C-alpha positions in Angstrom: 0.0 0.0 0.0 2.9 2.3 0.8 4.3 1.9 -2.8 0.8 2.3 -4.2 0.5 5.7 -2.5 3.9 6.6 -3.8 2.9 5.5 -7.3 -0.4 7.5 -7.2 1.5 10.6 -6.1 4.2 10.2 -8.7 1.6 9.6 -11.4 -0.4 12.7 -10.4 2.7 14.8 -10.5 3.5 13.6 -14.0 -0.1 14.1 -15.1 0.0 17.6 -13.9 3.5 18.3 -15.2 4.6 19.1 -11.7 8.2 18.4 -10.6 8.7 16.4 -7.4 11.4 17.5 -5.0 12.7 14.4 -3.3 11.0 11.0 -2.9 7.2 10.8 -2.7 5.7 10.4 0.8 3.3 7.7 1.7 0.6 10.2 2.8 0.6 11.5 -0.7 2.2 14.9 -0.2 4.5 16.6 -2.6 4.3 19.9 -0.9 4.7 21.0 2.7 2.8 23.5 4.8 4.7 26.1 6.9 2.8 26.5 10.2 2.1 30.1 11.3 3.2 29.1 14.9 5.6 26.4 16.1 4.4 22.8 16.1 4.9 22.4 19.8 2.2 25.1 20.4 -0.3 23.1 18.3 0.6 19.9 20.3 0.3 21.8 23.6 -3.0 23.4 22.6 -4.4 20.1 21.5 -3.5 18.5 24.8 -5.0 21.4 26.8 -8.2 21.3 24.7 -8.6 17.6 25.5 -8.0 18.3 29.2 -10.4 21.2 29.3 -13.0 19.1 27.5 -12.7 16.5 30.3 -13.3 19.1 32.9 -16.4 20.3 31.1 -17.7 16.8 30.7 -17.1 15.9 34.3 -18.9 19.1 35.4 -22.0 18.8 33.1 -22.5 15.1 32.7 -23.6 13.8 36.1 -25.9 10.9 35.2 -26.4 8.7 32.2 -29.4 6.8 30.9 -29.4 3.1 30.1 -27.4 2.1 27.1 -30.4 1.5 24.8 -32.4 4.5 26.1 -31.8 7.0 23.2 -34.0 8.6 20.6 -34.4 6.8 17.3 -36.1 7.7 14.0 -37.5 4.9 11.9 -36.1 5.8 8.5 -38.3 3.2 6.8 -41.3 5.4 7.6 -39.8 8.3 5.7 -40.0 8.6 1.9 -36.2 8.6 1.5 -35.9 5.5 3.7 -38.5 3.7 1.7 -36.8 4.6 -1.5 -33.3 3.6 -0.4 -34.6 0.5 1.3 -36.6 -0.7 -1.7 -35.8 -4.2 -2.8 -34.7 -3.0 -6.3 -32.2 -0.6 -4.8 -30.8 -3.2 -2.4 -30.5 -5.7 -5.2 -28.7 -3.0 -7.3 -26.2 -2.4 -4.5 -25.5 -6.1 -4.2 -25.0 -6.4 -7.9 -22.7 -3.4 -7.9 -20.6 -5.0 -5.1 -20.4 -8.3 -7.0 -19.6 -6.5 -10.3 -16.7 -4.5 -8.7 -15.4 -7.7 -7.0 -15.3 -9.5 -10.4 -13.8 -6.4 -12.1 -10.9 -6.3 -9.6 -10.2 -10.0 -10.0 -10.3 -9.8 -13.8 -8.1 -6.6 -13.8 -5.6 -8.3 -11.5 -5.4 -11.5 -13.5 -5.7 -10.3 -17.1 -4.8 -6.6 -17.1 -1.5 -4.8 -17.2 0.7 -5.2 -14.1 1.5 -1.5 -13.8 -0.1 -0.2 -10.5 -0.9 3.1 -12.1 -2.6 1.6 -15.2 -4.6 -1.2 -13.5 -7.7 -0.5 -11.4 -7.1 -3.3 -8.9 -4.6 -1.6 -6.5 -6.5 1.7 -6.3 -9.8 -0.1 -5.8 -8.5 -2.4 -3.1 -6.4 -0.1 -1.0 -8.1 3.3 -1.4 -11.7 3.0 -2.6 -12.6 -0.1 -0.7 -10.4 -0.2 2.4 -10.1 3.5 3.1 -13.4 4.6 1.5 -15.5 1.8 3.1 -14.1 2.7 6.6 -15.2 6.4 6.0 -18.7 5.3 4.9 -19.0 2.9 7.8 -18.1 5.5 10.4 -20.0 8.5 8.9 -23.1 6.8 7.4 -23.5 3.2 8.5 -22.5 -0.4 7.9 -22.8 -0.5 4.1 -20.4 -3.5 3.9 -23.1 -5.7 5.5 -25.2 -5.1 2.4 -22.7 -5.0 -0.5 -20.3 -7.7 0.7 -19.8 -9.7 -2.5 -18.6 -12.8 -0.7 -21.8 -12.9 1.3 -24.0 -12.1 -1.8 -22.4 -14.9 -3.9 -22.8 -17.5 -1.1 -26.4 -16.4 -0.5 -27.2 -16.9 -4.2 -25.5 -20.3 -4.1 -27.7 -21.1 -1.0 -30.8 -20.1 -3.0 -29.9 -22.3 -5.9 -29.1 -25.2 -3.6 -32.4 -25.0 -1.8 -34.2 -25.1 -5.2 -32.2 -28.2 -6.1 -32.3 -29.8 -2.7 -35.4 -28.6 -0.8 -35.0 -28.6 2.9 -31.2 -29.1 2.8 -29.1 -26.1 3.8 -25.8 -25.3 2.1 -23.8 -25.9 5.2 -22.3 -28.9 7.1 -23.9 -27.7 10.4 -20.8 -27.8 12.5 -20.9 -26.0 15.8 -18.5 -23.1 16.1 -16.4 -23.4 19.2 -17.3 -20.6 21.6 -13.8 -20.6 23.0 -12.5 -19.4 19.6 -14.4 -16.1 19.8 -13.3 -14.0 16.9 -9.7 -15.1 17.0 -9.8 -16.3 13.4 -10.7 -12.7 12.4 -7.9 -11.3 14.5 -5.4 -13.6 12.8 -6.8 -12.7 9.4 -6.7 -8.9 10.1 -3.1 -9.2 11.4 -2.3 -10.9 8.0 -4.1 -8.1 6.2 -2.2 -5.3 7.8 1.0 -7.1 7.2 0.1 -7.3 3.5 -0.7 -3.6 3.5 2.5 -2.5 5.1 5.1 -5.2 4.6 4.1 -7.4 1.7 6.4 -6.8 -1.3 3.6 -7.5 -3.8 1.0 -5.3 -2.2 0.7 -3.2 -5.4 1.1 -6.0 -7.8 -2.4 -6.6 -9.5 -2.0 -10.3 -10.1 -0.8 -10.9 -6.5 -3.7 -8.9 -5.1 -6.2 -10.8 -7.2 -4.7 -14.1 -6.0 -4.9 -13.0 -2.4 -8.5 -12.0 -2.9 -9.4 -15.3 -4.4 -7.6 -17.2 -1.6 -9.5 -15.1 1.1 -12.8 -15.7 -0.8 -12.2 -19.5 -0.7 -11.4 -19.4 3.0 -14.6 -17.3 3.7 -16.8 -19.6 1.7 -15.3 -22.6 3.4 -16.1 -21.1 6.8 -19.6 -20.5 5.7 -19.9 -24.0 4.4 -18.7 -25.5 7.7 -20.5 -23.3 10.2 -23.2 -21.5 8.3 -23.2 -18.1 6.5 -24.5 -16.0 9.4 -22.2 -17.6 11.9 -19.1 -17.1 9.9 -20.0 -13.5 9.1 -20.3 -12.9 12.8 -17.2 -14.8 13.9 -14.7 -15.2 11.1 -15.3 -12.8 8.2 -12.8 -10.2 9.3 -14.0 -7.2 7.3 -17.6 -7.8 8.4 -16.3 -7.5 11.9 -14.0 -4.6 11.4 -16.5 -2.5 9.5 -19.3 -3.3 11.9 -17.1 -2.2 14.8 -16.4 1.1 13.0 -20.1 1.4 12.1 -21.0 1.4 15.8 -20.0 5.1 15.7 -22.4 5.8 12.8 -25.8 7.5 13.0 -27.7 4.6 11.4 -28.5 1.2 12.8 -29.9 -1.8 11.0 -30.4 -5.3 12.3 -31.1 -6.9 9.0 -28.9 -6.6 5.9 -32.0 -6.1 3.7 -32.7 -2.9 5.8 -36.1 -4.0 6.9 -35.2 -2.2 10.1 -33.2 0.9 9.5 -33.1 3.6 12.2 -31.4 7.0 12.7 -29.7 7.4 16.1 -27.2 9.8 17.7 -23.5 9.4 16.7 -21.4 7.0 18.9 -24.1 5.6 21.0 -23.4 2.2 19.5 -20.1 2.2 21.3 -21.6 2.0 24.8 -22.1 -1.5 26.1 -23.7 -3.1 29.1 -21.5 -6.2 29.1 -17.7 -6.3 28.5 -16.4 -7.5 25.2 -14.5 -10.8 25.2 -10.7 -10.9 24.8 -10.7 -11.6 21.1 -12.8 -8.6 20.3 -10.6 -6.4 22.6 -7.6 -7.6 20.6 -9.3 -6.8 17.3 -10.1 -3.2 18.4 -6.6 -2.6 19.6 -5.2 -4.1 16.4 -7.2 -1.7 14.3 -5.9 1.2 16.3 -2.3 0.0 16.4 -2.3 -0.6 12.6 -3.3 2.9 11.6 -1.0 4.5 14.1 2.0 2.5 13.0 1.2 3.2 9.4 1.5 6.9 10.2 4.6 6.4 12.3 6.4 4.9 9.3 6.4 8.4 7.6 8.4 10.0 10.4 12.1 10.7 10.6 12.2 8.6 13.8 11.1 5.5 11.9 13.6 6.2 9.0 16.4 6.5 11.6 15.4 3.3 13.3 15.3 1.4 10.0 18.8 2.8 9.1 20.1 1.8 12.5 18.9 -1.7 12.1 21.0 -2.0 8.9 20.5 -3.1 5.3 19.8 -6.7 6.3 16.7 -5.8 8.3 15.2 -3.3 5.9 12.7 -5.8 4.4 11.7 -7.1 7.8 11.5 -3.7 9.6 7.8 -3.3 8.8 7.0 -6.8 10.1 9.0 -6.1 13.3 7.3 -2.7 13.6 3.8 -4.2 13.3 4.5 -6.8 16.0 6.1 -4.2 18.3 3.2 -1.7 17.9 0.6 -4.3 18.6 2.4 -5.4 21.7 2.9 -1.8 22.8 -0.8 -0.9 22.4 -1.9 -4.0 24.2 0.5 -3.5 27.1 -0.3 0.3 27.5 -4.1 -0.3 27.3 -4.1 -3.1 29.9 -1.8 -1.1 32.1 -4.2 1.9 32.1 -7.2 -0.5 32.6 -5.5 -1.7 35.7 -5.2 2.0 36.9 -8.8 2.7 36.0 -9.9 -0.3 38.1 -7.8 0.7 41.0 -8.9 4.4 41.0 -12.5 3.4 40.6 -12.5 0.9 43.4 -14.9 1.4 46.3 -14.8 0.3 49.9 -16.9 -2.7 50.9 -20.5 -2.1 52.0 -19.7 -2.2 55.7 -16.6 0.0 55.2 -14.3 -2.8 56.6 -11.7 -4.5 54.6 -9.9 -3.8 51.3 -11.2 -1.6 48.5 -13.3 -3.6 46.0 -12.0 -3.2 42.5 -13.4 -4.6 39.3 -11.2 -7.0 37.3 -8.9 -5.7 34.7 -10.5 -7.9 32.1 -13.9 -6.4 32.8 -12.6 -2.9 32.6 -10.8 -3.7 29.3 -13.9 -5.1 27.8 -16.1 -2.2 28.8 -13.9 0.6 27.8 -12.2 -0.7 24.6 -15.0 0.5 22.3 -14.5 4.1 23.6 -11.2 4.0 21.6 -13.0 3.5 18.3 -13.5 7.3 17.6 -9.7 7.8 17.9 -9.2 5.1 15.2 -11.8 6.8 13.0 -10.2 10.2 13.5 -6.7 8.9 12.7 -8.0 7.1 9.7 -9.5 10.3 8.4 -6.4 12.3 9.0 -3.9 9.8 7.7 -5.6 8.7 4.5 -7.4 11.9 3.4 -5.0 12.9 0.7 -4.5 9.3 -0.4 -8.2 8.9 -0.9 -8.5 12.2 -2.8 -5.8 11.2 -5.2 -7.1 7.7 -5.7 -10.6 8.9 -6.3 -9.3 11.1 -9.1 -7.4 8.2 -10.6 -10.5 6.2 -10.7 -11.9 8.5 -13.4 -9.4 7.5 -16.1 -9.1 4.0 -14.8 -12.9 3.5 -15.2 -12.4 3.9 -18.9 -9.5 1.5 -19.1 -9.6 -0.7 -15.9 -7.3 -3.4 -17.3 -4.8 -0.9 -18.8 -5.3 -2.4 -22.3 -5.7 0.9 -24.1 -9.5 1.1 -23.8 -11.5 4.4 -23.5 -15.0 3.1 -22.5 -16.4 6.4 -21.1 -14.1 8.9 -22.8 -12.2 9.7 -19.6 -9.0 7.9 -20.2 -7.1 11.2 -20.6 -8.7 12.8 -17.5 -6.3 15.4 -16.0 -5.6 14.5 -12.4 -5.4 17.6 -10.2 -2.4 17.2 -8.0 -3.3 20.0 -5.6 -7.0 19.3 -5.2 -6.5 19.0 -1.4 -3.3 20.7 -0.3 -1.2 20.2 2.8 -2.7 23.1 4.6 -6.2 21.7 4.3 -5.1 18.3 5.4 -3.2 19.7 8.4 -6.2 21.6 9.8 -8.6 18.7 9.1 -6.1 16.4 10.9 -5.9 18.7 13.9 -9.7 19.0 14.2 -10.3 15.2 13.6 -7.7 14.1 16.1 -8.8 16.5 18.9 -12.4 15.7 18.3 -11.8 11.9 18.3 -10.0 12.0 21.6 -12.7 14.3 23.2 -15.4 11.9 22.0 -13.4 9.0 23.4 -13.2 10.8 26.8 -16.9 11.5 26.8 -17.8 7.9 26.0 -15.4 6.7 28.7 -17.0 9.0 31.2 -20.5 7.7 30.4 -19.2 4.1 30.7 -17.6 4.9 34.0 -20.8 6.4 35.4 -22.5 3.1 34.5 -19.9 0.9 35.9 -18.7 2.4 39.2 -20.6 2.7 42.5 -20.9 6.5 42.6 -20.0 9.6 40.6 -16.8 10.3 42.6 -15.5 6.8 42.0 -16.3 7.3 38.3 -14.4 10.6 38.1 -11.4 9.1 39.9 -11.4 6.2 37.5 -11.1 8.6 34.6 -7.9 10.3 35.6 -5.7 7.6 34.0 -7.9 7.8 30.9 -7.4 11.6 30.8 -3.6 11.2 31.0 -3.7 8.6 28.2 -5.9 10.7 26.0 -3.8 13.9 26.4 -0.6 12.0 25.7 -2.1 10.1 22.8 -3.5 13.3 21.3 -0.1 15.0 21.2 1.7 11.9 19.9 -0.9 11.4 17.2 -0.7 15.0 16.1 3.1 14.9 16.0 3.0 11.7 13.8 0.5 13.3 11.4 2.6 16.5 11.2 5.8 14.9 10.1 5.0 14.5 6.4 2.9 17.6 6.2 4.4 20.6 8.0 7.7 22.3 7.3 
């Protein structure tokens, strides 16, 4: 993916006849922005803003309603909801998902192997991975509807039932409860390794082969355990996008949108019961992945790779992924231990040691409050990349395989290199990162009010979270600044 971003940037520069000074950066910046004030002032201001927000939240939010007690609007009762939820529209979206899936496979296997002239790399890494995350967070879980692997297996099930009435297209094996979503965790770890460390990540044929292999694995899981069960447990992108979509303002319980409701942002991230260990690991893996991807663009990472020496250059990203995941896990569990200790209450008779909730319970209750940070960082880190890739999609639509076609007359579309400049990206990044951490603090405060015995215990429990959010805000902003600001 890193080379794909570099290739998109270089191609845009050539298309716009703009010279590049130095190597292209993975964020997609060929220009820098000179800050009107020193960077340390931005970092300090962002940290103080998060701290002040915590004080405001603690002062104003004194009680919290039950998790499911929030206003909803049934969109299916509104004209726009009935139109968007009409069977013909839903079928059209499913057909579009399958069509794009087949196009990427065909382009990868039979098209030119140049990343800039083949639609597969841009579709996989930018339009699908980055774009679907944006849609999931800001609108809702669209992937649950357009997932082509789900659609194709559902069609196969329909045909099978016609041929063999009463016999499901599944072996009916019972999924082991002890496995949780660990298969999805392992698959997502493999996916982020492919994104950051795989040498063939921008090679169309290799991407197509990887997609086919994952498709076969997904269909095997559905065949063994049932389609719904594997989507809930093992299909990694259904799990990842559904986690991100908990932040979204829409909620649907059926993929056909028979129940489609409008709700306040982020309420889906509040839970009554703690998440199991496998889901905690998946959330932390999402956060660690996007943070490490940004850190790779800093001088500190370049210096570390140079220090390791030439022999470790190819394995540096793999080592970095492992180290970042371990670091996020250790830091989060350490702060959960502090939250449990500070939020502990004396026994009912006031005699004996302070009663503290378990670290595993605190980790499971509070891990979803970190999702807004992941969304904010995703927005800040990939904004320019998505803007460039979306423009490249216009000429690639006319010649998706790079064979010289001009289907829609857009093959020679002029890609605007400076459509979104570094200044815009910097201020969007500042706003997104600060807002993401403030929302995380707000959700953590609500969760603490539900969990701990009284308001004072809840406030005490959030001091460690405040320290973590202030530090993480400043570190995140520093990472984002490295390839942007002069």
